[in-house]
A tleap script that builds the chain and sets N, CA, C and O, in Angstrom:
source leaprc.protein.ff14SB
mol = sequence {
  NMET VAL GLY VAL SER ILE LEU ASP PHE LYS
  ALA ARG THR LYS GLY VAL ASP ARG ALA ALA
  LEU TYR ASP VAL TRP MET ARG ASN ILE ASP
  ARG ILE ASP THR TRP ASP TYR ILE ASP ARG
  ALA ALA PRO ARG VAL VAL GLY LEU TYR LEU
  LEU ASP LYS PRO ARG ASP VAL LEU PHE ASP
  LEU ALA ARG SER THR ASP ARG TRP HIE ARG
  ARG MET ALA ILE THR ALA ALA PHE TRP ILE
  ILE ARG ALA ARG ASP LEU ASP ASP PRO LEU
  ALA LEU CYS GLU ILE LEU ALA GLY ASP PRO
  GLU HIE LEU VAL GLN THR ASN VAL GLY VAL
  ALA LEU ARG GLU ILE GLY ARG VAL ASP PRO
  ALA ARG LEU GLU ASP PHE LEU ALA ARG ARG
  GLY SER ASP LEU SER ALA HIE ALA HIE ARG
  THR ALA ARG SER ALA CLEU
}
set mol.1.N position { -229.356 170.488 154.255 }
set mol.1.CA position { -229.225 171.932 154.266 }
set mol.1.C position { -230.085 172.549 153.171 }
set mol.1.O position { -230.624 173.641 153.351 }
set mol.2.N position { -230.218 171.877 152.058 }
set mol.2.CA position { -231.024 172.417 150.969 }
set mol.2.C position { -232.478 172.572 151.416 }
set mol.2.O position { -233.095 173.609 151.171 }
set mol.3.N position { -233.017 171.565 152.059 }
set mol.3.CA position { -234.405 171.636 152.519 }
set mol.3.C position { -234.630 172.747 153.526 }
set mol.3.O position { -235.629 173.464 153.452 }
set mol.4.N position { -233.709 172.896 154.468 }
set mol.4.CA position { -233.817 173.947 155.477 }
set mol.4.C position { -233.693 175.317 154.808 }
set mol.4.O position { -234.407 176.253 155.167 }
set mol.5.N position { -232.791 175.431 153.842 }
set mol.5.CA position { -232.621 176.695 153.124 }
set mol.5.C position { -233.873 177.060 152.343 }
set mol.5.O position { -234.264 178.227 152.302 }
set mol.6.N position { -234.498 176.076 151.726 }
set mol.6.CA position { -235.745 176.337 150.992 }
set mol.6.C position { -236.825 176.844 151.948 }
set mol.6.O position { -237.537 177.799 151.638 }
set mol.7.N position { -236.942 176.201 153.109 }
set mol.7.CA position { -237.907 176.682 154.106 }
set mol.7.C position { -237.616 178.131 154.483 }
set mol.7.O position { -238.531 178.947 154.584 }
set mol.8.N position { -236.343 178.446 154.690 }
set mol.8.CA position { -235.967 179.807 155.065 }
set mol.8.C position { -236.301 180.797 153.946 }
set mol.8.O position { -236.875 181.854 154.206 }
set mol.9.N position { -235.950 180.465 152.721 }
set mol.9.CA position { -236.246 181.368 151.602 }
set mol.9.C position { -237.746 181.573 151.440 }
set mol.9.O position { -238.202 182.692 151.207 }
set mol.10.N position { -238.503 180.503 151.561 }
set mol.10.CA position { -239.959 180.631 151.446 }
set mol.10.C position { -240.528 181.483 152.576 }
set mol.10.O position { -241.450 182.268 152.356 }
set mol.11.N position { -239.985 181.333 153.783 }
set mol.11.CA position { -240.470 182.101 154.932 }
set mol.11.C position { -240.237 183.598 154.741 }
set mol.11.O position { -240.910 184.409 155.377 }
set mol.12.N position { -239.308 183.973 153.887 }
set mol.12.CA position { -239.013 185.381 153.606 }
set mol.12.C position { -240.002 185.992 152.610 }
set mol.12.O position { -240.032 187.210 152.429 }
set mol.13.N position { -240.796 185.157 151.976 }
set mol.13.CA position { -241.711 185.607 150.936 }
set mol.13.C position { -243.019 186.102 151.532 }
set mol.13.O position { -243.618 185.436 152.377 }
set mol.14.N position { -243.458 187.273 151.087 }
set mol.14.CA position { -244.747 187.802 151.552 }
set mol.14.C position { -245.873 186.940 151.011 }
set mol.14.O position { -245.831 186.471 149.873 }
set mol.15.N position { -246.875 186.743 151.846 }
set mol.15.CA position { -248.049 185.994 151.434 }
set mol.15.C position { -247.898 184.484 151.461 }
set mol.15.O position { -248.823 183.762 151.088 }
set mol.16.N position { -246.745 183.999 151.895 }
set mol.16.CA position { -246.521 182.555 151.964 }
set mol.16.C position { -247.354 181.965 153.102 }
set mol.16.O position { -247.674 182.653 154.071 }
set mol.17.N position { -247.693 180.708 152.975 }
set mol.17.CA position { -248.427 179.993 154.019 }
set mol.17.C position { -247.439 179.594 155.118 }
set mol.17.O position { -246.876 178.499 155.091 }
set mol.18.N position { -247.237 180.486 156.075 }
set mol.18.CA position { -246.266 180.245 157.148 }
set mol.18.C position { -246.630 179.040 158.005 }
set mol.18.O position { -245.750 178.355 158.526 }
set mol.19.N position { -247.926 178.784 158.151 }
set mol.19.CA position { -248.359 177.619 158.925 }
set mol.19.C position { -247.864 176.333 158.276 }
set mol.19.O position { -247.453 175.402 158.969 }
set mol.20.N position { -247.901 176.280 156.953 }
set mol.20.CA position { -247.441 175.080 156.246 }
set mol.20.C position { -245.938 174.895 156.428 }
set mol.20.O position { -245.475 173.771 156.621 }
set mol.21.N position { -245.169 175.988 156.367 }
set mol.21.CA position { -243.720 175.894 156.572 }
set mol.21.C position { -243.407 175.434 158.000 }
set mol.21.O position { -242.553 174.575 158.218 }
set mol.22.N position { -244.107 176.019 158.950 }
set mol.22.CA position { -243.939 175.642 160.355 }
set mol.22.C position { -244.282 174.162 160.549 }
set mol.22.O position { -243.570 173.444 161.251 }
set mol.23.N position { -245.358 173.717 159.933 }
set mol.23.CA position { -245.756 172.304 160.057 }
set mol.23.C position { -244.693 171.370 159.480 }
set mol.23.O position { -244.412 170.323 160.063 }
set mol.24.N position { -244.100 171.736 158.344 }
set mol.24.CA position { -243.028 170.913 157.766 }
set mol.24.C position { -241.855 170.849 158.747 }
set mol.24.O position { -241.291 169.781 158.984 }
set mol.25.N position { -241.496 171.997 159.311 }
set mol.25.CA position { -240.398 172.040 160.285 }
set mol.25.C position { -240.686 171.112 161.461 }
set mol.25.O position { -239.859 170.276 161.823 }
set mol.26.N position { -241.855 171.267 162.045 }
set mol.26.CA position { -242.184 170.496 163.244 }
set mol.26.C position { -242.328 168.996 162.952 }
set mol.26.O position { -242.000 168.170 163.804 }
set mol.27.N position { -242.808 168.645 161.775 }
set mol.27.CA position { -242.899 167.221 161.408 }
set mol.27.C position { -241.515 166.591 161.240 }
set mol.27.O position { -241.349 165.381 161.391 }
set mol.28.N position { -240.535 167.422 160.930 }
set mol.28.CA position { -239.179 166.930 160.680 }
set mol.28.C position { -238.182 167.371 161.746 }
set mol.28.O position { -236.972 167.345 161.521 }
set mol.29.N position { -238.684 167.768 162.885 }
set mol.29.CA position { -237.843 168.365 163.927 }
set mol.29.C position { -236.683 167.464 164.350 }
set mol.29.O position { -235.605 167.966 164.668 }
set mol.30.N position { -236.878 166.175 164.359 }
set mol.30.CA position { -235.807 165.279 164.792 }
set mol.30.C position { -234.724 165.096 163.735 }
set mol.30.O position { -233.675 164.519 164.020 }
set mol.31.N position { -234.963 165.574 162.532 }
set mol.31.CA position { -233.945 165.545 161.478 }
set mol.31.C position { -233.140 166.838 161.437 }
set mol.31.O position { -232.118 166.923 160.755 }
set mol.32.N position { -233.599 167.823 162.156 }
set mol.32.CA position { -232.910 169.115 162.206 }
set mol.32.C position { -231.960 169.035 163.391 }
set mol.32.O position { -232.290 169.435 164.507 }
set mol.33.N position { -230.778 168.510 163.119 }
set mol.33.CA position { -229.901 168.096 164.206 }
set mol.33.C position { -228.464 168.613 164.095 }
set mol.33.O position { -227.515 167.942 164.503 }
set mol.34.N position { -228.324 169.802 163.543 }
set mol.34.CA position { -227.030 170.468 163.580 }
set mol.34.C position { -227.272 171.959 163.792 }
set mol.34.O position { -228.328 172.483 163.437 }
set mol.35.N position { -226.297 172.625 164.366 }
set mol.35.CA position { -226.461 174.047 164.688 }
set mol.35.C position { -226.712 174.885 163.451 }
set mol.35.O position { -227.474 175.850 163.511 }
set mol.36.N position { -226.088 174.543 162.323 }
set mol.36.CA position { -226.250 175.381 161.144 }
set mol.36.C position { -227.645 175.270 160.540 }
set mol.36.O position { -228.148 176.253 159.996 }
set mol.37.N position { -228.284 174.106 160.618 }
set mol.37.CA position { -229.667 173.984 160.150 }
set mol.37.C position { -230.573 174.883 160.992 }
set mol.37.O position { -231.426 175.603 160.473 }
set mol.38.N position { -230.361 174.817 162.295 }
set mol.38.CA position { -231.203 175.582 163.214 }
set mol.38.C position { -230.997 177.079 163.016 }
set mol.38.O position { -231.959 177.837 162.890 }
set mol.39.N position { -229.747 177.491 162.990 }
set mol.39.CA position { -229.457 178.918 162.855 }
set mol.39.C position { -229.923 179.465 161.510 }
set mol.39.O position { -230.303 180.631 161.408 }
set mol.40.N position { -229.893 178.641 160.501 }
set mol.40.CA position { -230.289 179.062 159.161 }
set mol.40.C position { -231.766 179.447 159.097 }
set mol.40.O position { -232.109 180.464 158.495 }
set mol.41.N position { -232.636 178.660 159.703 }
set mol.41.CA position { -234.061 178.842 159.417 }
set mol.41.C position { -234.981 178.993 160.619 }
set mol.41.O position { -236.096 179.490 160.456 }
set mol.42.N position { -234.581 178.599 161.791 }
set mol.42.CA position { -235.497 178.654 162.943 }
set mol.42.C position { -236.050 180.056 163.213 }
set mol.42.O position { -237.232 180.175 163.535 }
set mol.43.N position { -235.250 181.121 163.098 }
set mol.43.CA position { -235.838 182.439 163.386 }
set mol.43.C position { -237.027 182.774 162.492 }
set mol.43.O position { -238.038 183.281 162.979 }
set mol.44.N position { -236.922 182.503 161.207 }
set mol.44.CA position { -238.017 182.858 160.299 }
set mol.44.C position { -239.107 181.780 160.224 }
set mol.44.O position { -240.295 182.101 160.255 }
set mol.45.N position { -238.716 180.529 160.128 }
set mol.45.CA position { -239.714 179.474 159.956 }
set mol.45.C position { -240.515 179.268 161.239 }
set mol.45.O position { -241.731 179.083 161.180 }
set mol.46.N position { -239.860 179.296 162.387 }
set mol.46.CA position { -240.544 179.072 163.665 }
set mol.46.C position { -240.879 180.394 164.342 }
set mol.46.O position { -242.039 180.645 164.666 }
set mol.47.N position { -239.880 181.239 164.558 }
set mol.47.CA position { -240.079 182.486 165.291 }
set mol.47.C position { -241.038 183.445 164.620 }
set mol.47.O position { -241.925 183.992 165.275 }
set mol.48.N position { -240.877 183.659 163.329 }
set mol.48.CA position { -241.767 184.567 162.608 }
set mol.48.C position { -243.201 184.049 162.619 }
set mol.48.O position { -244.147 184.821 162.776 }
set mol.49.N position { -243.356 182.749 162.453 }
set mol.49.CA position { -244.693 182.158 162.503 }
set mol.49.C position { -245.351 182.370 163.866 }
set mol.49.O position { -246.552 182.631 163.942 }
set mol.50.N position { -244.576 182.260 164.930 }
set mol.50.CA position { -245.125 182.349 166.287 }
set mol.50.C position { -245.279 183.780 166.815 }
set mol.50.O position { -245.703 183.970 167.955 }
set mol.51.N position { -244.945 184.771 166.013 }
set mol.51.CA position { -245.034 186.160 166.487 }
set mol.51.C position { -246.382 186.490 167.116 }
set mol.51.O position { -246.439 187.130 168.167 }
set mol.52.N position { -247.446 186.065 166.489 }
set mol.52.CA position { -248.787 186.418 166.982 }
set mol.52.C position { -249.557 185.196 167.476 }
set mol.52.O position { -250.787 185.167 167.447 }
set mol.53.N position { -248.815 184.193 167.929 }
set mol.53.CA position { -249.434 182.952 168.402 }
set mol.53.C position { -248.862 182.569 169.767 }
set mol.53.O position { -247.819 183.081 170.172 }
set mol.54.N position { -249.540 181.677 170.465 }
set mol.54.CA position { -248.976 181.169 171.724 }
set mol.54.C position { -247.632 180.488 171.459 }
set mol.54.O position { -247.438 179.841 170.429 }
set mol.55.N position { -246.733 180.644 172.388 }
set mol.55.CA position { -245.362 180.151 172.191 }
set mol.55.C position { -245.021 178.992 173.111 }
set mol.55.O position { -243.853 178.759 173.423 }
set mol.56.N position { -246.027 178.281 173.537 }
set mol.56.CA position { -245.803 177.129 174.426 }
set mol.56.C position { -244.797 176.150 173.849 }
set mol.56.O position { -244.006 175.562 174.586 }
set mol.57.N position { -244.824 175.974 172.537 }
set mol.57.CA position { -243.914 175.029 171.893 }
set mol.57.C position { -242.458 175.409 172.166 }
set mol.57.O position { -241.615 174.527 172.332 }
set mol.58.N position { -242.152 176.696 172.213 }
set mol.58.CA position { -240.771 177.108 172.496 }
set mol.58.C position { -240.358 176.721 173.912 }
set mol.58.O position { -239.215 176.331 174.146 }
set mol.59.N position { -241.283 176.830 174.846 }
set mol.59.CA position { -240.974 176.457 176.231 }
set mol.59.C position { -240.829 174.944 176.359 }
set mol.59.O position { -240.002 174.462 177.133 }
set mol.60.N position { -241.631 174.192 175.602 }
set mol.60.CA position { -241.470 172.733 175.583 }
set mol.60.C position { -240.102 172.363 175.008 }
set mol.60.O position { -239.412 171.494 175.541 }
set mol.61.N position { -239.718 173.025 173.925 }
set mol.61.CA position { -238.412 172.755 173.324 }
set mol.61.C position { -237.278 173.143 174.275 }
set mol.61.O position { -236.278 172.431 174.366 }
set mol.62.N position { -237.426 174.256 174.978 }
set mol.62.CA position { -236.387 174.710 175.906 }
set mol.62.C position { -236.193 173.734 177.066 }
set mol.62.O position { -235.106 173.662 177.640 }
set mol.63.N position { -237.216 173.002 177.405 }
set mol.63.CA position { -237.131 172.036 178.519 }
set mol.63.C position { -236.789 170.622 178.045 }
set mol.63.O position { -236.742 169.692 178.849 }
set mol.64.N position { -236.556 170.461 176.762 }
set mol.64.CA position { -236.267 169.153 176.185 }
set mol.64.C position { -234.907 168.633 176.649 }
set mol.64.O position { -234.024 169.403 177.026 }
set mol.65.N position { -234.763 167.326 176.613 }
set mol.65.CA position { -233.458 166.721 176.881 }
set mol.65.C position { -232.560 166.787 175.646 }
set mol.65.O position { -231.358 166.542 175.747 }
set mol.66.N position { -233.119 167.112 174.499 }
set mol.66.CA position { -232.380 167.182 173.239 }
set mol.66.C position { -231.747 168.571 173.082 }
set mol.66.O position { -232.445 169.584 173.040 }
set mol.67.N position { -230.437 168.593 172.999 }
set mol.67.CA position { -229.749 169.890 172.902 }
set mol.67.C position { -230.161 170.678 171.673 }
set mol.67.O position { -230.189 171.908 171.722 }
set mol.68.N position { -230.482 170.010 170.571 }
set mol.68.CA position { -230.886 170.715 169.353 }
set mol.68.C position { -232.245 171.384 169.544 }
set mol.68.O position { -232.479 172.478 169.031 }
set mol.69.N position { -233.121 170.740 170.266 }
set mol.69.CA position { -234.426 171.342 170.555 }
set mol.69.C position { -234.255 172.580 171.429 }
set mol.69.O position { -234.924 173.591 171.216 }
set mol.70.N position { -233.359 172.500 172.412 }
set mol.70.CA position { -233.120 173.659 173.278 }
set mol.70.C position { -232.515 174.817 172.479 }
set mol.70.O position { -232.905 175.971 172.659 }
set mol.71.N position { -231.570 174.506 171.602 }
set mol.71.CA position { -230.982 175.562 170.758 }
set mol.71.C position { -232.047 176.152 169.835 }
set mol.71.O position { -232.075 177.360 169.598 }
set mol.72.N position { -232.912 175.297 169.323 }
set mol.72.CA position { -233.989 175.747 168.441 }
set mol.72.C position { -234.914 176.729 169.155 }
set mol.72.O position { -235.341 177.724 168.569 }
set mol.73.N position { -235.218 176.452 170.405 }
set mol.73.CA position { -236.123 177.320 171.168 }
set mol.73.C position { -235.573 178.733 171.257 }
set mol.73.O position { -236.290 179.693 170.973 }
set mol.74.N position { -234.319 178.875 171.645 }
set mol.74.CA position { -233.757 180.212 171.815 }
set mol.74.C position { -233.468 180.862 170.472 }
set mol.74.O position { -233.582 182.082 170.347 }
set mol.75.N position { -233.100 180.088 169.476 }
set mol.75.CA position { -232.811 180.645 168.155 }
set mol.75.C position { -234.081 181.136 167.476 }
set mol.75.O position { -234.058 182.173 166.814 }
set mol.76.N position { -235.167 180.427 167.624 }
set mol.76.CA position { -236.449 180.879 167.067 }
set mol.76.C position { -236.861 182.204 167.695 }
set mol.76.O position { -237.527 183.020 167.058 }
set mol.77.N position { -236.464 182.413 168.939 }
set mol.77.CA position { -236.817 183.653 169.633 }
set mol.77.C position { -236.123 184.885 169.059 }
set mol.77.O position { -236.525 186.009 169.361 }
set mol.78.N position { -235.089 184.699 168.237 }
set mol.78.CA position { -234.393 185.853 167.654 }
set mol.78.C position { -235.371 186.753 166.889 }
set mol.78.O position { -235.296 187.978 166.983 }
set mol.79.N position { -236.278 186.144 166.138 }
set mol.79.CA position { -237.223 186.948 165.354 }
set mol.79.C position { -238.219 187.652 166.281 }
set mol.79.O position { -238.657 188.767 165.996 }
set mol.80.N position { -238.563 187.015 167.356 }
set mol.80.CA position { -239.480 187.612 168.331 }
set mol.80.C position { -238.805 188.820 168.992 }
set mol.80.O position { -239.445 189.848 169.214 }
set mol.81.N position { -237.530 188.693 169.300 }
set mol.81.CA position { -236.768 189.815 169.859 }
set mol.81.C position { -236.717 190.954 168.851 }
set mol.81.O position { -236.877 192.121 169.209 }
set mol.82.N position { -236.496 190.607 167.601 }
set mol.82.CA position { -236.439 191.619 166.544 }
set mol.82.C position { -237.735 192.424 166.478 }
set mol.82.O position { -237.723 193.601 166.121 }
set mol.83.N position { -238.851 191.785 166.824 }
set mol.83.CA position { -240.149 192.464 166.848 }
set mol.83.C position { -240.335 193.252 168.148 }
set mol.83.O position { -241.400 193.822 168.383 }
set mol.84.N position { -239.297 193.282 168.994 }
set mol.84.CA position { -239.279 194.044 170.256 }
set mol.84.C position { -240.224 193.458 171.314 }
set mol.84.O position { -240.681 194.167 172.211 }
set mol.85.N position { -240.503 192.185 171.200 }
set mol.85.CA position { -241.325 191.456 172.164 }
set mol.85.C position { -240.351 190.645 173.017 }
set mol.85.O position { -239.851 189.611 172.573 }
set mol.86.N position { -240.083 191.097 174.219 }
set mol.86.CA position { -238.985 190.535 175.008 }
set mol.86.C position { -239.389 189.571 176.115 }
set mol.86.O position { -238.536 188.847 176.630 }
set mol.87.N position { -240.642 189.541 176.489 }
set mol.87.CA position { -241.035 188.733 177.651 }
set mol.87.C position { -240.742 187.245 177.465 }
set mol.87.O position { -240.077 186.638 178.304 }
set mol.88.N position { -241.228 186.658 176.385 }
set mol.88.CA position { -240.989 185.222 176.175 }
set mol.88.C position { -239.509 184.913 175.936 }
set mol.88.O position { -238.998 183.951 176.510 }
set mol.89.N position { -238.803 185.694 175.109 }
set mol.89.CA position { -237.366 185.408 174.972 }
set mol.89.C position { -236.602 185.478 176.303 }
set mol.89.O position { -235.713 184.662 176.547 }
set mol.90.N position { -236.939 186.438 177.155 }
set mol.90.CA position { -236.279 186.494 178.464 }
set mol.90.C position { -236.641 185.287 179.321 }
set mol.90.O position { -235.794 184.765 180.044 }
set mol.91.N position { -237.875 184.848 179.246 }
set mol.91.CA position { -238.279 183.652 179.996 }
set mol.91.C position { -237.535 182.419 179.477 }
set mol.91.O position { -237.169 181.544 180.262 }
set mol.92.N position { -237.311 182.343 178.175 }
set mol.92.CA position { -236.527 181.238 177.612 }
set mol.92.C position { -235.081 181.316 178.099 }
set mol.92.O position { -234.474 180.292 178.414 }
set mol.93.N position { -234.532 182.520 178.160 }
set mol.93.CA position { -233.172 182.688 178.684 }
set mol.93.C position { -233.094 182.266 180.147 }
set mol.93.O position { -232.083 181.712 180.580 }
set mol.94.N position { -234.142 182.520 180.901 }
set mol.94.CA position { -234.192 182.064 182.300 }
set mol.94.C position { -234.068 180.543 182.360 }
set mol.94.O position { -233.316 180.004 183.172 }
set mol.95.N position { -234.803 179.868 181.506 }
set mol.95.CA position { -234.784 178.398 181.488 }
set mol.95.C position { -233.415 177.886 181.073 }
set mol.95.O position { -232.924 176.903 181.627 }
set mol.96.N position { -232.795 178.547 180.100 }
set mol.96.CA position { -231.581 178.027 179.480 }
set mol.96.C position { -230.285 178.627 180.026 }
set mol.96.O position { -229.202 178.246 179.580 }
set mol.97.N position { -230.372 179.547 180.972 }
set mol.97.CA position { -229.174 180.231 181.475 }
set mol.97.C position { -228.121 179.258 181.994 }
set mol.97.O position { -226.927 179.470 181.780 }
set mol.98.N position { -228.536 178.221 182.656 }
set mol.98.CA position { -227.587 177.264 183.215 }
set mol.98.C position { -227.368 176.036 182.355 }
set mol.98.O position { -226.818 175.042 182.829 }
set mol.99.N position { -227.787 176.084 181.102 }
set mol.99.CA position { -227.662 174.914 180.223 }
set mol.99.C position { -226.193 174.513 180.098 }
set mol.99.O position { -225.334 175.364 179.871 }
set mol.100.N position { -225.906 173.227 180.244 }
set mol.100.CA position { -224.516 172.774 180.196 }
set mol.100.C position { -223.943 172.690 178.781 }
set mol.100.O position { -222.734 172.535 178.610 }
set mol.101.N position { -224.789 172.791 177.785 }
set mol.101.CA position { -224.369 172.602 176.397 }
set mol.101.C position { -223.861 173.917 175.796 }
set mol.101.O position { -224.596 174.903 175.738 }
set mol.102.N position { -222.613 173.923 175.353 }
set mol.102.CA position { -222.015 175.116 174.747 }
set mol.102.C position { -222.835 175.625 173.559 }
set mol.102.O position { -223.006 176.832 173.390 }
set mol.103.N position { -223.332 174.714 172.752 }
set mol.103.CA position { -224.091 175.118 171.558 }
set mol.103.C position { -225.423 175.779 171.902 }
set mol.103.O position { -225.981 176.501 171.076 }
set mol.104.N position { -225.926 175.550 173.077 }
set mol.104.CA position { -227.130 176.244 173.553 }
set mol.104.C position { -226.717 177.579 174.168 }
set mol.104.O position { -227.313 178.615 173.872 }
set mol.105.N position { -225.706 177.550 175.018 }
set mol.105.CA position { -225.231 178.755 175.685 }
set mol.105.C position { -224.842 179.847 174.679 }
set mol.105.O position { -225.108 181.028 174.902 }
set mol.106.N position { -224.222 179.448 173.595 }
set mol.106.CA position { -223.811 180.417 172.581 }
set mol.106.C position { -224.998 181.261 172.120 }
set mol.106.O position { -224.902 182.487 172.055 }
set mol.107.N position { -226.104 180.613 171.805 }
set mol.107.CA position { -227.256 181.363 171.308 }
set mol.107.C position { -228.051 182.039 172.419 }
set mol.107.O position { -228.775 182.998 172.153 }
set mol.108.N position { -227.935 181.569 173.637 }
set mol.108.CA position { -228.503 182.314 174.764 }
set mol.108.C position { -227.781 183.661 174.858 }
set mol.108.O position { -228.418 184.696 175.055 }
set mol.109.N position { -226.465 183.647 174.720 }
set mol.109.CA position { -225.695 184.889 174.736 }
set mol.109.C position { -226.106 185.832 173.618 }
set mol.109.O position { -226.228 187.038 173.833 }
set mol.110.N position { -226.321 185.289 172.426 }
set mol.110.CA position { -226.750 186.116 171.284 }
set mol.110.C position { -228.131 186.701 171.549 }
set mol.110.O position { -228.363 187.883 171.293 }
set mol.111.N position { -229.049 185.885 172.060 }
set mol.111.CA position { -230.397 186.379 172.361 }
set mol.111.C position { -230.329 187.502 173.387 }
set mol.111.O position { -231.000 188.523 173.236 }
set mol.112.N position { -229.532 187.322 174.418 }
set mol.112.CA position { -229.402 188.355 175.439 }
set mol.112.C position { -228.777 189.634 174.873 }
set mol.112.O position { -229.190 190.738 175.227 }
set mol.113.N position { -227.796 189.483 174.006 }
set mol.113.CA position { -227.202 190.661 173.366 }
set mol.113.C position { -228.263 191.447 172.597 }
set mol.113.O position { -228.332 192.672 172.693 }
set mol.114.N position { -229.085 190.733 171.837 }
set mol.114.CA position { -230.125 191.393 171.050 }
set mol.114.C position { -231.194 192.009 171.949 }
set mol.114.O position { -231.723 193.076 171.637 }
set mol.115.N position { -231.513 191.354 173.050 }
set mol.115.CA position { -232.437 191.921 174.030 }
set mol.115.C position { -231.847 193.222 174.573 }
set mol.115.O position { -232.561 194.213 174.730 }
set mol.116.N position { -230.551 193.216 174.857 }
set mol.116.CA position { -229.881 194.405 175.366 }
set mol.116.C position { -229.874 195.564 174.391 }
set mol.116.O position { -229.851 196.724 174.801 }
set mol.117.N position { -229.893 195.261 173.120 }
set mol.117.CA position { -229.960 196.328 172.116 }
set mol.117.C position { -231.338 196.977 172.083 }
set mol.117.O position { -231.476 198.147 171.727 }
set mol.118.N position { -232.354 196.208 172.457 }
set mol.118.CA position { -233.719 196.737 172.505 }
set mol.118.C position { -233.978 197.421 173.847 }
set mol.118.O position { -234.547 198.512 173.896 }
set mol.119.N position { -233.556 196.773 174.931 }
set mol.119.CA position { -233.836 197.286 176.275 }
set mol.119.C position { -232.658 196.973 177.201 }
set mol.119.O position { -232.658 195.948 177.882 }
set mol.120.N position { -231.659 197.851 177.225 }
set mol.120.CA position { -230.464 197.589 178.042 }
set mol.120.C position { -230.760 197.347 179.523 }
set mol.120.O position { -230.069 196.562 180.172 }
set mol.121.N position { -231.774 198.013 180.053 }
set mol.121.CA position { -232.092 197.836 181.478 }
set mol.121.C position { -232.552 196.413 181.769 }
set mol.121.O position { -232.204 195.851 182.808 }
set mol.122.N position { -233.315 195.837 180.881 }
set mol.122.CA position { -233.774 194.454 181.108 }
set mol.122.C position { -232.610 193.474 181.012 }
set mol.122.O position { -232.566 192.486 181.745 }
set mol.123.N position { -231.674 193.744 180.116 }
set mol.123.CA position { -230.483 192.896 180.041 }
set mol.123.C position { -229.674 193.017 181.328 }
set mol.123.O position { -229.248 192.006 181.886 }
set mol.124.N position { -229.459 194.235 181.803 }
set mol.124.CA position { -228.691 194.414 183.031 }
set mol.124.C position { -229.357 193.720 184.209 }
set mol.124.O position { -228.679 193.118 185.042 }
set mol.125.N position { -230.675 193.802 184.283 }
set mol.125.CA position { -231.407 193.112 185.349 }
set mol.125.C position { -231.198 191.603 185.245 }
set mol.125.O position { -230.945 190.938 186.249 }
set mol.126.N position { -231.304 191.070 184.039 }
set mol.126.CA position { -231.108 189.633 183.841 }
set mol.126.C position { -229.701 189.225 184.265 }
set mol.126.O position { -229.523 188.240 184.982 }
set mol.127.N position { -228.708 189.979 183.821 }
set mol.127.CA position { -227.327 189.632 184.149 }
set mol.127.C position { -227.048 189.742 185.639 }
set mol.127.O position { -226.262 188.965 186.182 }
set mol.128.N position { -227.682 190.694 186.301 }
set mol.128.CA position { -227.504 190.817 187.752 }
set mol.128.C position { -228.051 189.586 188.471 }
set mol.128.O position { -227.481 189.138 189.465 }
set mol.129.N position { -229.149 189.048 187.970 }
set mol.129.CA position { -229.774 187.884 188.610 }
set mol.129.C position { -229.158 186.570 188.160 }
set mol.129.O position { -228.918 185.686 188.982 }
set mol.130.N position { -228.901 186.431 186.870 }
set mol.130.CA position { -228.537 185.121 186.314 }
set mol.130.C position { -227.194 185.089 185.591 }
set mol.130.O position { -226.806 184.054 185.050 }
set mol.131.N position { -226.498 186.191 185.579 }
set mol.131.CA position { -225.237 186.256 184.839 }
set mol.131.C position { -224.235 185.198 185.240 }
set mol.131.O position { -223.496 184.691 184.396 }
set mol.132.N position { -224.200 184.859 186.513 }
set mol.132.CA position { -223.237 183.853 186.984 }
set mol.132.C position { -223.598 182.442 186.505 }
set mol.132.O position { -222.761 181.541 186.557 }
set mol.133.N position { -224.819 182.247 186.048 }
set mol.133.CA position { -225.220 180.938 185.525 }
set mol.133.C position { -224.806 180.731 184.076 }
set mol.133.O position { -224.758 179.598 183.596 }
set mol.134.N position { -224.508 181.824 183.378 }
set mol.134.CA position { -224.127 181.752 181.969 }
set mol.134.C position { -222.688 181.292 181.823 }
set mol.134.O position { -221.866 181.477 182.721 }
set mol.135.N position { -222.395 180.689 180.678 }
set mol.135.CA position { -220.992 180.385 180.376 }
set mol.135.C position { -220.264 181.711 180.163 }
set mol.135.O position { -220.891 182.738 179.905 }
set mol.136.N position { -218.956 181.681 180.272 }
set mol.136.CA position { -218.169 182.902 180.077 }
set mol.136.C position { -218.413 183.483 178.681 }
set mol.136.O position { -218.531 184.697 178.519 }
set mol.137.N position { -218.487 182.617 177.693 }
set mol.137.CA position { -218.726 183.074 176.314 }
set mol.137.C position { -220.093 183.745 176.191 }
set mol.137.O position { -220.199 184.824 175.609 }
set mol.138.N position { -221.132 183.122 176.729 }
set mol.138.CA position { -222.482 183.696 176.654 }
set mol.138.C position { -222.539 185.024 177.403 }
set mol.138.O position { -223.170 185.974 176.940 }
set mol.139.N position { -221.888 185.088 178.545 }
set mol.139.CA position { -221.877 186.318 179.347 }
set mol.139.C position { -221.191 187.452 178.579 }
set mol.139.O position { -221.696 188.574 178.537 }
set mol.140.N position { -220.040 187.154 177.972 }
set mol.140.CA position { -219.309 188.156 177.173 }
set mol.140.C position { -220.164 188.637 176.003 }
set mol.140.O position { -220.247 189.836 175.737 }
set mol.141.N position { -220.796 187.697 175.313 }
set mol.141.CA position { -221.629 188.053 174.164 }
set mol.141.C position { -222.778 188.935 174.608 }
set mol.141.O position { -223.056 189.947 173.965 }
set mol.142.N position { -223.448 188.582 175.683 }
set mol.142.CA position { -224.579 189.368 176.184 }
set mol.142.C position { -224.142 190.774 176.551 }
set mol.142.O position { -224.821 191.745 176.217 }
set mol.143.N position { -223.017 190.888 177.235 }
set mol.143.CA position { -222.540 192.202 177.703 }
set mol.143.C position { -222.093 193.103 176.551 }
set mol.143.O position { -221.988 194.317 176.723 }
set mol.144.N position { -221.836 192.533 175.406 }
set mol.144.CA position { -221.361 193.352 174.275 }
set mol.144.C position { -222.432 194.346 173.813 }
set mol.144.O position { -222.129 195.268 173.055 }
set mol.145.N position { -223.675 194.171 174.260 }
set mol.145.CA position { -224.747 195.103 173.909 }
set mol.145.C position { -224.723 196.346 174.789 }
set mol.145.O position { -225.335 197.360 174.455 }
set mol.146.N position { -224.023 196.268 175.900 }
set mol.146.CA position { -224.038 197.393 176.860 }
set mol.146.C position { -222.902 198.368 176.620 }
set mol.146.O position { -222.778 199.360 177.338 }
savepdb mol mol.pdb
quit
């Protein structure tokens, strides 16, 4: 947790080498294996770094067999949503809507809630199409934005 926290604190600093922080994260991705590590730093270390870059890595993570990688993909998207860029986060939610893992579904619900705060119509459209694929908890969390 100390290492992940240091990455997060450094990612908050202006002028920091975000590529270096991202590289450390990705080199150690298989050691980042609990929800609290991911939630602590993925939005800033991964999501903030990818704001102006291709996000293929998030789609690769979302399609992974590793539940932590899937949670990381949607959690990193929180910062992208905060920047009001919704296309990729919604596409990640499409991939993960039917995920059987509660720890992934939880953050899909959070991502959808935040999307709904930016653009309620896009959230309503998503829920109309894919709402039945979400867990009850994720669906409730997403709807709390409306």
